[in-house]
N, C-alpha and C positions, 0 to 999 in steps of 0.2 A: 514162529511168530514174526521174526524180522523179515523173513521172505514174504510173508503175507502182507505186512505193512509196506514193503517195497513195491509189491504188485499194485496195491491200492494207490500208492503215490504216483507211480508211473502211468497207470490207467487214468488217474485224475488229471495229470498233465496233458495226456492225449485229449481228454474231454475239453480242457481249456483251449488247446490249439484248434480243435474242431469248431468250438464256439467262436473263436476269434476269426476264423476263416469264413464263418457265416455272417456276412456283413449286414444282411437284412435283419437277422435276429439281434445283432449288436445294436443297430439303430433303434430297433423296437425297445430294447432294454433302456437305452439312453433316453428316449422320448418318454417312456413310462415313468422314469424316476426324476425327470426334470419338468418337461412341458405339461404332462398330465397332472402332476402334483401342484405346479404353479397355477394351472387353470382351475383346478378344483378349489384352491384356496382363494384366488382372486376373483374369478368369474362365477364361482358356484355358491356365492353367499346367499343365505336364505332370508336375510332381513330385508325390509322394505327400503328401496333405494331408487330414486329418480323414476317413480311410477308416473306414467302419462295420465293426466286427468283433464276432462272437459267439463265446463260448467255452463248451464243454462240459467241465466239470472233474469227471471221474469219480474222480480221485485224492484231492482235498481234502487236500493236504499242503503243507508249507512250500515245496518246490521248485515245485510247480504254481502256487502263489500268486505266487512270484517271476516266473515266466514270464508270468503274466497281467498283473502290475503293470508289466512291461517294455513293454507295448503302450500307449504314452502319446502324448499330443498333443505336437507338432502333426501327427505322422504318422497316428495313429489316434484315433478317438473313444473315450471310456471303454468298455471291453468290456461287452457284455450277456451275462449268465450265462443259458444256456438248457439245455434237455434235448436229448438226442441225437435224439429223434423229431421235434424242431421244425426241424431243419436244412434239410430239403428245402423246407418251407413258407417259411422265411426267404429262401432263395435264389430260389425261384419268385416271390416277391413283389418281389424286388429291393431289399429293405430293408437287406441286409448284403452286403458284397463278400467277406468272409472268415468262415469258421466253423472255429475251431480245436478239435479234440477231444484232450484229454489223458487217456489211458487209465488205468484202475485199475492200481496197482502201478508207476506211473511213477517215483516217487522211490526205491522199493525196488530196482528193477532198475538204476537209475543207480548207486546205492550199491554194488551187487553187480557192477557192470561188465558187466551183460548188455545185449544189444542191445534197444532200445526205439524205437518209432516214434510220432510225433505225426501225427495226420491233419489235413490242412488242406484244407478244401473252399472252392473259389474260384468266384465268379461271373465267368467269363472274358469275358462280354460287355463288361465294363468293362476293356478290354484294358490300358490304360496303368497303372491302379491295380493290376490283377491281377499284371502282370509285375514292377513295382517292389515292391509290397507283399509278395510271396512272399519275395523276397530279404531284406527287412527283418525279417519274422517269423522266418525261419530264423536270421538273424544274432543277433537278440535272444535266441532260445531257446538257441542254442549258447553264447552269452556267459553267460547265467544258470546253465546247467549247469556250465560250467567254473568259474565263481566259487563255486558251491555245493560242488563237490568239493574245491576248493583255493582258499580265499580269496586274492585277489590274482593268481590265475593269468591272468585275462583281461587284465591289464596288464603281465605279464611280457614282457620283450624277447625277440625272436627273433633268430637269427643274422643274418638279413637284414631290414632295415627298409625298407619302401616309403614314401617321402615324396611325397605328391601335392600338386602346385601347380596350381590352376585359374586359368589366365590369362584376363584380360579380364572374367570373371564369377566372382569368387572364391567367392561364396556359392551358385553354381549356381542363381540365381534365374530361374525361367522367365518372369517378368514382363519382364525385360530383353530377352528374345528375342522373345516374342509380340508386344509392342507395335510394335517396330521392323519386324519382318517383315510385320505387317499394314499398316503404312504403305507399305512397298515394294509390297505387293500392290495397295493401293488406288490408288497412283500409276499403275500400269499399267492396271488395270481401268477406273477412272473416265475416264482420258484417251481410251481406245478408245470407251467408251460415249458421251462427250460429242460427239466429232467424228462418229462414225457416226450418232448421233441427230440431229445438226445437219443432216447431208446428207439423211437420211430426212425430216426436218421440212420442208426446202426442197421436196422432191418432193411431199409430201402437201399442202402449202399452195399449190403451184403457182408458187412464186417462182423455181424453176429456169428456167422459160420466160422470166421477166423478165430473169434474168441472161444468158440466151442471146442476147437481142436488144440487150443493152447492149455498149458497146465495152470488153469485159473479156476477158482471156485466162484459160484454165483454170488456168494457174499462179497467177494473182493470186487467183482464187477459193479454190484449195486452200491457198495460203499464208496467206490471211486466217483460214481455219478452224483451221489449225495453230497460229498464234500466239495467237489469241483463246482457244481452248479450253485450249491448253497453259498460258497465263498463269493461267487460273482454277485449274487443278490445281496449278500451282507455288505460287500464293499459299496455297491450302488446305493443301498439304504443309508450307509454312514455318510457318503458324500451328499446325498439328497437332504438328509436332516440338517446338515451343516450349511450347505450352499443354498438350497432352495428354501427350506422352511425357516431356518434362523436368519439366512442372508436376504434373499429376495422378498420373502413374505413378512419378515420381522416378527415371527411368532416366538414369544418367550417360552423356553422349555424349563419347566419347574424342577424336574428331577434330573437324574444322571443319564446322560446319553449312553455311557458305557453299560449301565445296567439294562437299558432298553435294548442295546445291541446284543447283550448276553441272552435276554429273553427272546429276541428275534432269532438268534442262533439255535436255541432249543426248539422254537417253533418251526424253523426250516427243516429240522430233522423229521418232523411230521409231514410237512407239505411236499418235500422232495420225495418222500416215500409214497405219498398219494400220487405224485406225478409218474413214478415208475409203475405203480399199480395200474393207473389208467393206460399208460403206454404199453403195458404188457397185454392188457385185455384188447386194446385197439390194434387193428392190423394195418391201418393206413392213417395218414394224417387227417383226412376228413372225418374218419371215425373218432380219432382223438379229439378233434374240435367239438364234435357233438357231445361226447362224453364229458368234455371239459365244461361245457355250458351247463349240463345237468348237475355237475358237481359244484362248480364255483358259485352259482346263484344262491342255493340254500346256505352255503358256507358264509357268504357275505351278507345276505339279507336277514338271516336269522341269528347272526352272531352277537347282536346288540350294538353294533356300530352305527347303524342307520336308525333303528327304532329301539327303544328300551326293551329289554327282555321281559320286564315286569308286565308289559302290555300284551305279551303273547300268551296263548293258551298254555296251561300247565304241561300238557303232553309235549308240545313243541319245546318248551324250556328244558324238560328232562331229556329229550332226545338230543338236543344240541349240546348237552354236556359232554357228549362223546366226540364233538367236533373241536379240533384244535383252535379254530378261529375264535370260538367263544371265550376261551381262556386267554388267548393272545390279545384280543381287544380289551378285555378287562384289565390285563396287566399293563398294556401300553398306555391306556388312558390314566391309570393310577400313577404311573411313573412320569409321563410327559405332562399331564395336566395338573396333577395334585402333588407331585414331588415325593411319591411314595418310595420307600427304601426296600431293601431285600427282606426285611422283617415283615413287610406287608404283602409282598407279591410272591413269596416263596410257595404258597399253595398252588397258584396258577402255574408256576414253573414246574412244580412236581407233577401236576396234572398233564402238562405238555410232554414231559418225559415219558409218562405212562402211555399216553395216547400215541406218541411217536413210536414207542416200542411195539405197540399192537400193529400199527400200520406198516412199520418196517418188516415185522415178522410175516405179516400177511402177504406183502409184496414180494418178499424173498421166497416164500413157498410157491407163489404163482410164477415168479421169474425162473425158479429152478425147474418147474414143470415145463415152462416154455423152452428152456434150453435143451431139455431132454427129449423134446418131441422131434 
């Protein structure tokens, strides 16, 4: 037993030295856990912010001016006044997301109680801004019309009042979501890449043949790659959540960082085994890259981190229960967002242990066959 543990330890140290000498891969890990997470949190916000809007004011009245003035920052940039024949050119160039047309006689018809329509032209290629901005513009216009007809009407109480409370993210700040979810994504992605690339590197450098003639078991070789590469990802994740997420992005972490790292450690047992599994099947680095794409896309897109699992077909939900990312995303969100403790997330941790055992055993069988060929 002690001899086996010693072999695993020394082989893991060799893995760490090999990774340290691969400067390109080290820079890749550094960028992934710093710049990528910061960008996802700060620049990847999904809420409406500084949307460019153009206005054609054919009415030139007090009411039309009030509607235009309602389009304010931080939701919209100051509106640009244009002519009607300029709208198509603006949308074609992509310089404006919205072009609002206020027709002649707008205020007069509103005063007379006649139906009147405002035309809103939208660049729907900017899907997120287009969907949210349309609702904002409609609400602002209706509020200004109601206030114009009867001052104070927009604040009058209704028989039923809806009081909204946003839990865990009261300001609905997309930065809180983007940065944390990118960290969860990078933990999965980088761990698979490092272990798979390590195995491919052994094959390309011819060191696999050296390992085969040494008194080593396949389990010891695999275990060394799992703990060494998993340690690198775990250290990078701990620095990232402290320096980038809590430091640069100022995202408040509700739960225990140590509990999250414990869950990440269990998750890494599965993802590093997946990396070895892919690296064993692939013979070259290009093959590994192609298999990685086919593996990582469903793991990320169907895990519940981007879209709720409840919106997916039942078949997809059931299949993805066998994926470690499904349980890791659920556990990480519960800990980091909602402050859940071990008494809440232990089922996800137990599922990760079971899934990791299956993947590790499968990878070990294929790896043993590969060494015996």
